[in-house]
C-alpha positions, -999 to 999 in steps of 0.1 A, spaced: 396 229 -387 377 215 -417 354 185 -409 337 162 -435 307 142 -424 310 109 -443 280 92 -427 249 84 -447 217 101 -434 193 77 -418 157 83 -426 125 64 -431 133 65 -468 166 48 -464 169 17 -486 177 -13 -464 194 -45 -476 168 -66 -493 149 -86 -466 165 -68 -437 149 -46 -411 142 -11 -424 151 20 -405 121 36 -389 119 67 -367 87 77 -349 76 102 -323 64 86 -291 57 119 -274 52 154 -288 52 188 -272 25 199 -297 2 172 -282 8 182 -246 39 163 -237 67 179 -217 93 169 -244 95 156 -279 106 119 -277 115 96 -305 121 59 -310 140 40 -336 138 4 -350 164 -6 -375 189 -31 -387 224 -26 -374 235 -26 -410 213 4 -421 235 33 -430 272 38 -422 283 10 -399 311 -13 -387 309 -50 -392 319 -72 -363 335 -106 -371 305 -122 -354 284 -109 -384 299 -136 -406 315 -160 -382 295 -174 -352 328 -178 -333 339 -143 -340 340 -113 -316 310 -91 -312 313 -54 -318 316 -42 -282 349 -60 -281 364 -42 -311 395 -21 -303 384 15 -307 419 27 -317 413 10 -351 385 34 -358 404 65 -349 435 79 -367 449 89 -400 434 75 -432 440 76 -470 411 83 -493 415 68 -527 391 81 -554 382 55 -580 349 72 -591 362 83 -625 375 48 -634 342 33 -624 321 59 -642 341 54 -674 334 17 -675 301 1 -662 319 -32 -669 344 -25 -641 333 -44 -610 366 -49 -591 387 -27 -569 421 -41 -579 457 -39 -568 464 -19 -599 439 7 -585 456 8 -551 493 5 -558 496 41 -570 487 51 -534 508 24 -516 530 49 -498 501 69 -483 482 37 -475 511 22 -456 518 55 -438 482 59 -425 472 22 -420 436 30 -429 420 31 -463 387 45 -475 378 38 -512 354 61 -531 335 46 -560 304 68 -563 285 37 -573 258 42 -547 248 78 -550 211 76 -538 206 61 -504 169 56 -510 175 31 -538 194 -1 -530 220 -10 -557 215 -41 -578 252 -45 -583 283 -31 -566 320 -32 -571 340 -54 -547 376 -58 -538 396 -83 -558 406 -116 -540 443 -105 -537 435 -71 -521 432 -82 -484 467 -99 -483 482 -68 -500 465 -45 -475 478 -67 -446 513 -65 -460 511 -27 -461 499 -26 -425 463 -16 -431 440 -22 -401 407 -7 -415 390 -7 -449 360 15 -456 338 16 -487 310 38 -499 290 6 -506 267 -16 -486 290 -46 -486 326 -58 -491 311 -87 -511 287 -90 -540 250 -85 -532 242 -121 -539 273 -136 -522 266 -165 -498 303 -172 -489 312 -136 -481 348 -145 -490 360 -109 -488 346 -105 -453 364 -136 -442 397 -127 -460 397 -92 -444 391 -108 -410 420 -132 -415 441 -102 -424 431 -84 -392 414 -56 -411 382 -39 -396 353 -34 -420 333 -2 -424 305 -1 -450 281 24 -465 302 56 -462 293 88 -480 325 100 -497 307 120 -524 321 154 -512 356 141 -503 387 146 -524 415 120 -524 443 124 -499 453 119 -463 428 128 -435 422 122 -399 393 97 -394 369 89 -366 341 65 -368 333 49 -335 308 20 -335 281 20 -308 288 -2 -278 261 -29 -283 266 -61 -263 268 -92 -284 261 -74 -316 272 -83 -351 280 -47 -359 270 -12 -350 260 21 -366 286 49 -365 289 86 -371 320 88 -393 339 120 -400 371 131 -416 390 162 -406 422 182 -413 438 206 -388 
């Protein structure tokens, strides 16, 4: 069985969302200093690294992450690779229906979609601008039975967005959100996917260890 780790590595060098809590790991006890064990502690934003957004993140009346149905985050997925089209044109800023329609049969068959853009290659440098899904994508995904969308980017919306219109549109379409994947070593195609968010009571999201595999 071949397994691909599609989670970004968390480290003290990880670039947090501007103004958000940075990731920090420190040792609280060390064997080298006489302790019985090595023991570490972490402070971080829930949105550092690969994570799931709960609806509560952008809607105060929305469900928090521990209430998310786990079956959504486990099952077959289609990986669509748009890296070449984004690399050919720095002016391209939208993931459009034209990009996705070529893969409609696979997307409908798997009900999960991961989109590779390769527009955030260095996790230690936060991107100034990212591609986002076009406004008509959520409804099209819903029509095709998609229940999870994952991107290799820190958000579904533009960095400076205040309305978070894509987050809201995906929520209305019943589509779970996964952000900040690492798809750099993944070819397009159909895979098995698992990315279970941590069970944090009342949280607006949760970190996950996301993987793909093929039997």
